[in-house]
N, C-alpha and C positions, 0 to 999 in steps of 0.2 A: 121868479124862478122857484123859490121855495114852495109857493102855492101849487105850481104845476107838478113839482116832484112829489109833494104830499098827495096830490090827487092820483097821480099814476100809481104810487105805492098802495094806496087804498083800493084802487081798482084791481090791481094784481092780487092783493090779499083776499079780496072777495072771491076771485076765481079759485084761489087755492083752498078756500074753506069748503068747497064742494068736493065730497069724497065718493069715489066709485068703488063698490065692493063686489068681489067675486069669491066663489067657493069651488075648490077642487079636492079630490081625494089624494092622499099621499101615494108615492111610488108610481106616478104617471111616467110613461116612457118619454125619452128625449124627442123633441119636435111635436109633441102633442099640442093640440089647439086648446087655448084657454078662453079667449074672448076677442072680439073685433073692436079694438080701441078707437079706430077712426070713426066707426059708426056710433059707438057708445058715447064718445066725446064730441061728436058733431064736427069732425075735422075732415078736410079734403085729403085723400090719400096722397095726392101729388105734392101737397105741402109738407108732408113728413120729411121728405128728403131735403126740400129747400130750406126748411126751418130747423134742420138738424135735430130732429127728434131723438131723445135719448131717455133711457130708463135708469133711475137712481134708486137702488134698494137701500133702505135705512136699517142700520145695525144688523146687517145679515149679508150672507153671500148671495151673489146675483145668480138666482136659479132660473130667471126668465129673460126673454129677449123680445124685441119688436121687429116684426117683418115690415120694413119701410115700404115695400112694394105693394103689400096687401093691407097693411094696417092691423095685422093680427098680433095678438100677444101669445107667444108660444113658450113651451117648456125647453129650457136650455140644458138643464141637468136634473136628473131624478132626485126628488125630495123625500127625505125621511122625517116624518113629523116628530118622532122621538128625539132626533138629533137637533131639529130647529127649536123646538120648545122643550127645554130640558126639564122644566117643572111639569109635574103631572096635573094638568088642568084640562077642563073639558073643551076650551077654545084655544086655538092656535092661529094667530094672524101673522102675515108677512106684509109689512108696509113698504110702499115704494112711491116715487114721484116720476111723472112723465113731464119732461121739460122741453119746451119749444122756444126757439129764438125768432127774432124779427117779426113781430115783437115777442118779448119774453112772456111765456105763459106756463104755469105749473098746474098739473092735475094730480090730486092725491088719490092713490089706489090702495085698497086693502084686500089682500088675498087670504082667505081662510083655508087652512090646511086641515082637511077632514081626516079623522083616524080610520084606518082599516085594521082588521084582525091579522096582523103580520107578525105578531110575537106570541110565543107559547109561554105558559106559566113555568117559572123556574124556581126550584127550591135553593135557598142559600146553602144548605147542607144536603148533599145527595144521600148521605148515610147518617142516621140518627141512632146511636146506641143508648140503651136504657138498662139500668140495673134495678131489678125489683125483687124484693125478698118474697120467698114462697109463703111467708106469714102475712103478707099485705092483704087487708080485707077488701072485698068487692066494693066498687063505688069510688075507689081512689082515682084521682085525676092526675094526669101528667101532661105538661105543656110541650107542644111540638113546634118546631120551626116552621113558619108560614112560607108559602110560595109568593112570588112577586110576578106581576105582568106589566110590561111597559105600556101596553095599550090602556085606553081609558074608556069610561062609559060601559056600554054593554059588552065591549071586547075584553074587559078586565075579568079577574077571577070571579066565578059564579058559585062554585061549590067544591067539596072534597069528597073522595071516596076511599074506603079502607078495604083491603083484601079480607077474605072470609076468615074469621077467627071466632072460636067459642069462648075465648077468655077476654077479648078486647073489642070495644066499640069507640067511635069518635063523636065528639060534640062540637058542632060548627056554630060560631058566634060572629055577629056583625058589629064592627066598630062604628064610631060616630061619623067617620069619613066614608063609610060604606065598605071598608075592607073586611075580608073574611078571615076569621081566626078559628083554629081547630085545637081541641084538647083530646088526649087519649084517655079513655075511661076503662078501668078494670071491671069486668062483668062477671068473673067467676073466681074460684079458689085455685091458686097455682100450686103445682106439685113438682119440685125439681127432679125428683126421682122418676117421674113419669115423662116430663119433657123439660129439658134444661134450657133450651134456647127456642125463642119464637121469632120467626122472620115474617114481617108484615110489609105490605106495599101501600103507601099513601099516594093517592092521585089527586091533583088539582086540575079543574076544568074551567075554562073561561066561557063567556056568553057569546062569542062570535059565531058567525055562520060561514063555513063550518067551524065547529068548536075546536080549540087546541087544548092540549093537556101536557102536564109534566108530572114526573113521579119521583119519589124518594123512598129509600129503604129504611125500615125501622127494625133494629136488632135488639131484642129484649133478652137479657141474661137473667135467669131466675137464680137468686141467691139462696144458698142452702141454710137450713137450720137443723139442729140435732133432733130429728124426729124419728130416727130409725135405730134400733138396738142391733149390736153385732149378732150374727147368726152363723152357727156351724152347719156344715153340710149334712151331718147326722148326729144324733145325740150320743151314740156309743161307737167307739172305734176299737177294733181288735187287731193286734199286730204280734208277729212271732219274732223272737230274738234268740240267736244262738248263744249258748254258753261260751264263756271265755272271749266274748266280743271285746275288742280293744277299746280303751277309753277314747271317747270322741266319735264312736260309731253312731251314725244317725239312726234312731229308731223309727221316727216318722216326723213329718212336718204338718202341724195344724194350720189350717188356713180358713179363718172365719171371715165373713164378708159383711160390710156395712154399706148400705145404699147411699149414705151421706157422702160429703166430700170435704176436703181440707182436713182440719183437725178433728172434725166430727167423724171422720172415717179412719183415723189413725188409731190402731188397736194396741193394747198391751195385754200380754198373756201372763197368767200366774196360777200357782196351785191354790186350791181352796183348803179350808180347815179339815176337810174330809180325807185328804191325802196323808198317808202315814209318813213318819219321819224316815223310816227305813227306805221307803220308795224314793223320797227326796234325796237321800244320800247316794242311791245307785243311779238315779237319772236326773239330768239337768234339763231345765226348760228355758229357752231363750225368750225374754219378755217381748222382743221386737218382732222376731221372725216366727215364733211359735214352734221352733225346732226342738225336738226331744232327742237327747243324746245320752249314750252310756257314760256314766261318771265313775262307777266303781267296778269291782270284779263280780261278775255274775256267775253263779254256780248252780247248775241244774239240780244237783243233789240237795242243795240247801233250800231252794224255793223254785217252784215251777211256774208261778205267775205273780203279777203285780197289778194293782189298780190305782189309777190316777184320776183326780177330779180337777178339771182345768176350767178357768173362766177367761173370757176375752172382754176387755172394757175399753170403750172409746175415750177420746180426750176432749169431748165437748164441754161446754160450760156446766151443763147438767149431765154428767157421764151416764151412759147406759151400758149394760153388760149382757153377755150370753154365756152358757155353760155347756160342757160335754164331759163324758167319761171315757178314759182310755184303758183298755185291758191289754197287758203285755204278757204273752205266753213264752216261756223259755224252752228252746229246742235243744235236745241233747246233741253234742258235737263230737265228730270223729277227730279228736285232737292229738293223736299220736301218729307220727310218720313211720312207715315201714323202713327196715334197715337192710342193706346189702353188704355181704362180706365176701371178698375175693380170696380164694385159696388156690395153691398150685398153679401160679400164673407163668406162662411163657411169653416173654416180651418180644421175641424174634423167631421167625420161621423162614426156612428156605422155600423158594417158590416152587420147588419140585416135590413138596411133601404130599403124601397121599391123602385122599378124601377120608375123613373120619378121625384125623389126628386130633388129640386132646389139646386144647389151648389153656383152659382154666376150669376150676371147680368153684361154683358160686352158691352161697347159702343166703336165705332171706328169712326175715322175722318181723313181727309187729306186736307191740306191747298191748294194743287194744284187744278186746274180747268180742266174741260173737262175729257178726258179719264184718264189723270194723277191723277185726284181726285177721280176716282171710286175705291173702296176698297172691298176686300173680306176677311172674317175671317175664318180660318180653324184650326182644331186640328192637331198637329204634331203626326204622328203614330196613327191616330184615329182607325185603324183596330184592334189594340192590346189593346185599352183602353175601359173600360166599361162606357164611357161618350159620350154625343152627344151635338152638338150645335143646338139650335133652334132659328131661326130669328123671333123675336117678332114684330119688327117695323123697320122703316128706321134707320139704324145705330145702332140698339140694338139687342143683342143676349142673349139667356138663356143657361147656362151650366147645363145639366141635367144628372142624373144617368140612363144609358141605359141597364145595365146588373146587376145581383146580385153580390154583393161584397163578397170577402172572404179574411180576414186578413191573414190567414195562407198561402195564395198564394202570395199576395202582401200586405205589411203592410203600404206602403206609395207611393203616386203617385205624380210625378212632371209633372203637366199638362202644356204643352207649347202651348200657343195661338199664331198663326202666322197670321198677317194681311199684305196683299199685295195689292198694287194698280195695275192699268192696264196700267201704263206708259211704255215707251220703253227707256231704260230697266226698268222693274218693280222694285219698292222699297218695302222692307218689314221690319217689326219690330216684335220682339218676346216678349211675356210676359209670365212669368212662375208663375203658381199657385201651391203651395204645399198643398196637401190634405192628412191628416193622418187618417187611418182607425182604429177605436176603436174595441177592442176585446169583444166577447161574448162567453159564455161557450157552444160551438156548436160541440165540438169534445170529444168523449169518450176516455179514456186511451186505449192504444193498446199494448199488449205484443208482443215480437219478434216472438213467436211461440205459437201455440194454445195448445200444449200438451208437458209436461215436464216429462221425465223419469229419476228418480234419483236412483242410486244404493248406498246402505249403507250396510256395513259389520256388521253382528250381534256383540253383545257385545261392541257396540260403547259407547263412553263416553257421558253421559248426558250433554246437552248443546252444542254439537258439531255442527258446521256449515255444513249444507247439501248442500246448493246452494244459489245463489242470483237471485231472480226473479225481473226483472225491466220492467216497462211499460213506454211508452212515450205518452205525451199529447202535441200536438202542440199549445195549447192555451197559454195565457200569465198570469202572476201573480198568483192570487189564483185559477184561472181556470186550471192551470197546476200543482198545488201542489197536490201530490198523497198520499193516505193512503192505506196501504196494511193490509188485515186481512184474516183469514181462515174462510171459510163458514162452519158453524157448521154441524157436522155429527157424529152419534154415531155408534161405532163398538163394539159389545158385551158389551153394556151398558157403553162404555167408549167414552167420547167426544174427538173429534180431537184436541181441544185446550189443552187436557191433555197430548197428545202425541207429538204435534208439536207446535212451536211458530214462529211467523214471526215478524220481525222488521217493524213497521208500516211506518217508514220513508224511508228506503232504500230497503225493500223487502228481507232481509236476512232471510233464513229459517233455524230453529234450531230444533234438536231432543231433547225432554224433558226427555226421558227415554232411558234405554238400551233395545235394541230389541233382542229377542231370535228367531232365525230362526225356531226352533222346535215348537214355539207357534204362531208367526206371520210371514207370508211369504211376504205380500205386503199390501200397503195402497193406496186407491184411494180417493182423495178429491179435492176440488176446492179452489182456492185463488182468492180473488176479489181485484181489484185496483179501488179506487174511488177518483175523484178529489174534490176540495173544492169550485167549482162553485155553482151558484144558478140558477136553481136547480142542484144538483151534478149529474155527469154522471159516469158510472162505466162499467167495463168489467171484466170477470173472465177467468181463465185458469185452465185446469185440470192437477193435479200433481199426478204422479204414483210413489210411493216409493217402491222399490224392495229391500227386505232384502236378503243379500247374506250370505250363510252358512259358518261357521268356524268349524274347527274340535275341538269342545269343549265338546264332549261327549265320554266317555270311553266305549268300548264295554262291554256289560253285558252278562255274561254266564248264560243262563237259563236252560240248560240241559248239563250234569246231575245235578239234584237239590242237593244243599248242604246247610247246615246252614252256617252262616257267619264265615269264617275262618276254617271250618271243612274240612276233607278229604273225598272224595267220595270213597266208597268201592263197588267193583264189584266182583262177584263170577262167575267163569266159570269152566266147567269140564276140566280136564287135557287131555281128549280124543278129545279136539277140533281140527278140521282139519285146514289146512292152508287156510287163507282167511276168517276165521270166524270173524263176526262183534262182537267185544267185547263191544264197547260203541260208542256213538255218541255225540260229543260236539257241542252244538248250542249256538251261541252268537248273540246278537242283538245290533245295534248301532243307536241311535236316529238321527244322522246326515243324510245328503243326498248325493247322487251321490258318488263321490270317497271317501268322508269322512266316508261313511257307508259300504263300501265294506270290509268285514272281511275275513282274512286268518288265518290259524291255523298252529302252529309250535310246535315241541317237544322241550321243554326247558331242561328237564331232563328225563332220562330213565334208568332203571336198566340194561336192556339188549336191545341194539339197534337192535339186529338181530332177536328179537322175535316179535316186534310189528311195525306197520307202521301207519302213520297218513296222511290222505288226506287233503292237505292244503286248499282245497276249501269247502268241505262238512263236515269236522271234523270227519270223520269215522275212528275209531281205529280198525284195523284188525290184525289178526295174520299173520306173514310172514312164519311161519313153525309150525309144531306140537311140543308139549311139550315133553321133554325128562326127564328121571329120574334124570338128573343132574341139571335141572332148578330148582331154588328155588320156593317154593310154593307161595311166595308173590312177586309181582312186583309193583314198584312205578313209576308213570308217572306224570310229570309236563308239562301241555299244556298251551301255551300262545295264546290268540286270539288278533290279531292286526288289526287295521283299516288301510285304505290307505290314511289317511290325511297327512298334513304337518304342524307341526311334527306329527308323528304317535303316537296313544294312544293304550294301550293294557290292557288286564286282564288275569289272570292265574287261573287255576284250577288243583288241585292235585287229581289224581285217584290212589287208591290202589287196585290192582287186585290180588284176591286170587284164587288159583286153588284147586278144590276138586274132589273127585271121582264121586259124584252125587250132583245135584243141586235140592234143594227143593223150590217150589214156595211159595211166601208169598205176603202179601199185607199190606202196611203201612198206607194207607189213604183211604178215601172214593172214591169209583169208580164213575166216571162221564160218562154220555153218550156222546161219542165223535164220530164224523165222521172222519174216517181215511181210508186210502187205505190199502188193504190187499195184502201181498206178500206171496208166497208159499215157504215152506221149508220141506224137508223130516224129519221126526221125527222118531226116533227109537221106541219111545213109542207110537205106533199107537192107542192103546186102549184109553190111557189118552187123546190123541188129539181128537179122535172122540167124546168122551164125552163132552170135553170142547166146541167143535164147536157146538154141538147140543144145549148146554145150551145158548151159545151166540146167536144162530139163533133165539131161542125163545124170547130172550130179544129184539132183533132187530125188530121182527115182531110187538111186543107190542109198541115200540117207533114209528114206522112208522104209526101205526093206530092213535096214539095221534097227530102226526104232521099233518096228513091229515085233522084232525078235526080243526086245528088252522090255517094253511097257506097252500098255494099250495105245492104240493109235490116237494121236492128238488131233484135235479139230483144226482144220486148215481152211483158209478162205479160198473158195473156188473162184477161178477167173475164167471167164468165157474164152473158148479156144480162139475166137476171132481176134481177141486182144492180145494173145500171148506172143504174137510175132512182132509186136511193137512195144515191148516193155522196156522202160528205162527206170531203173530203181532210183528213188530219191531219199527214202527214209528206211530205217531198219528197226527191228524190235529185238531187244535183249532182255530176258526175264528168267527168273527162277521161281516165281510164284504167280498165281492167277490174279490179275487185276484188270480193271476196265476203266480206262481214262482216255479222253478225247482231247483234241486240239492242243497238242504239245504240252500236256500237263504231266509232271513227274511226281510220284508219291513214294515215300519211303515209309515202310511199316515197321522197320527194326530200329533199334537204338544205335547200331553200328553199320556204317556203310562206307563204300569206297567209290572212287570216280568211275564213271561210265563214259566211254567216248564213242561217238558215232560220226561217221563221215558220210559223205554223199557220193553218189555215183557220177561218173562223167561219161556221157555219151554211151549209155548202156553197159558200162563196165562197173562192176561192184568193187569198190575199194574200201577196205575196213582196216582201221588201225587197232592193234591188239588192246582191248580193255583189260583193266586190272580188276577182277571180280573175286573177292575172297569167298571161300566156302561158307555157306550159311547165310550170305547176304542176298538180298533180292531187290530188284528194281524193275520199273516198267516205264519205258519211254515209248511214246506212240504219237504218230501224226495221222491217225486214222480219220478220214472224213466221217461225219455223222451218218452219211447215207450208206456206208459200207458196213459199219458195225464193228464190234470188238473182236479181238483175237485172243486166243488162249495159249499159254505157254506150258511147258513141262518142267520138271525138276532137273532134267538133263541139260548140260551145256549145249547140246546139239540143237539146232533150229532147222526148221523146214523152209527152204527157199524156193519160191515159185516165180 
């Protein structure tokens, strides 16, 4: 058994010693074909699956795989030669074994990974700074950092290039391992003052196809040496300085330049031995800034010019220096200020002084001589001041009033007198005069508006504040103290001071009585504001008081007439048709507008199906004919309500009796009234014709009487055909012209009395005596809109047709 085992091992080892080699480039895509192992190894493709063929990669990641169906060796994962072979060698092999079972058999395979140019040269330092002295001689060499390339062979670095420069070149050397090295060589003389920094680009190029390259920046700083002497902008400077210049006054600043840098360019200024001691006593020189300042007292009369010799020396190891000369010329100075003296000064003036009034006398002087001693006096902002300077004599001026003064515009003036000499530069001096303007009573009080409209609701509380009237007076003290009072005016023999009161100090206006809109609608009067000056001034304003209405009057039922608390009785025939006018309720309200609009409602009714009430004109009409079942007496309670807020009302109770026949009667004296005639068929034609004939005769007599007294009033004409069947239902009583329709009553006076109106029965006119005071006027009408208005006269007589 040992012999058989040894023989088998020897046979297998023999097979393993045979090595199959392949070569592929790096970076092949996944699935790429490498070789056909079945063909190269002499194996049957079908046996690969049966013998469990597998690939074992030695000391590396498995980048390959065997396709057992075709026997091909394919790329499993993309390979990077630089990652597999870390050392930079020309050969890179990947060793693997193909193992088969039943029987076991091993094939050795070596796969050579060939390099491609997939890496560009890279410098370890992208920027290489160098410091080179400008004294460095040409030919000096400077080592540079080399570039590296991960590729090998021809794909590695081949050469270097340097950007164009007239001062530097490169020298390329090859090492024993074939690496390329580069040195920077100085080819010319450097001058820092000409170019302080040199920027070069070093490029490394490999030998691949196509070639790849990498770059690095070389920054060369040229170091300075002290090879330049300080230099002034000009050899001689000339400057003018005024006499009496204060110590510390800057005469000039010397500024020499040195092209070097650092300590080689830092300068120190100093006097040379050629500068006199007197000059050095009067002028100081700052050694660092080169500033020349005044140190002593400079007098033009003592010396008119000074000469300075100054050197500038740098601080280099071997210091260099430059020289210049400064000429200082002294300028004569106007060093005395002019003076102003005020004489005969008035510190206060009344605002009513006349133009030309003297305020002050001013004198001016200057201790200088020549042009510097000539002076001129002016007013500051003279265009805005009401004053003027008048030169009276040499060196004397008069300050006068040139325009009218107004204290309300400007109450105090600060007059600035400015005296200036004619020196160069001119000197000036200011003197201020304070002038106070005294007030006079020259402004009347003024109200904020010329007309005040004040609304007050009637039934106001006596003493209530209505408004506050204020006037303004721009004067001062007693000239602005105002007193308010009401200008007397009588209305209906009543003085305004009885109705209104005003606080004389603050202008608060009060009502002294309670106003009634039905009696007084408005008041128009004047209020005067008067100051306390001498003489006093005043102004007035018109005040219009408008009384606003309140719903404070209850409607008054004037028809049908009834005694206080009694029930009104009406009699109608049971044969009355539907729509028959039973009665008409008329109420009046002394208020105005909405508060006087009266509407009517049924408060109680015995039979709601028998009667109806018009809410606007108060007409009570039957809604159907009477039946034998209806009671003979009906009771109606009617309320008359106004449209105010809150609403006020009055009621009337009407007792309606039904009879078989109605007899005409009269309770009071008949009055001649003008009223409109409405036609109605009457079953009793004979009685109607007789009544109409009688009334016509009376009318003719009344018209004759009226024509003799006043112009004939207009009367409504009724066609003759309708005169024989007239039954009067409404009447008109009036003492003023008005036009109102649909049972509307209007009162235009504040005082009024009751008006009673009754209806006719069966063609008979029955009128209860109304109480109408003299001077009052009312208008009650039930004129249909189709007939038109009627006109009344001032007489109590009326025309009846």
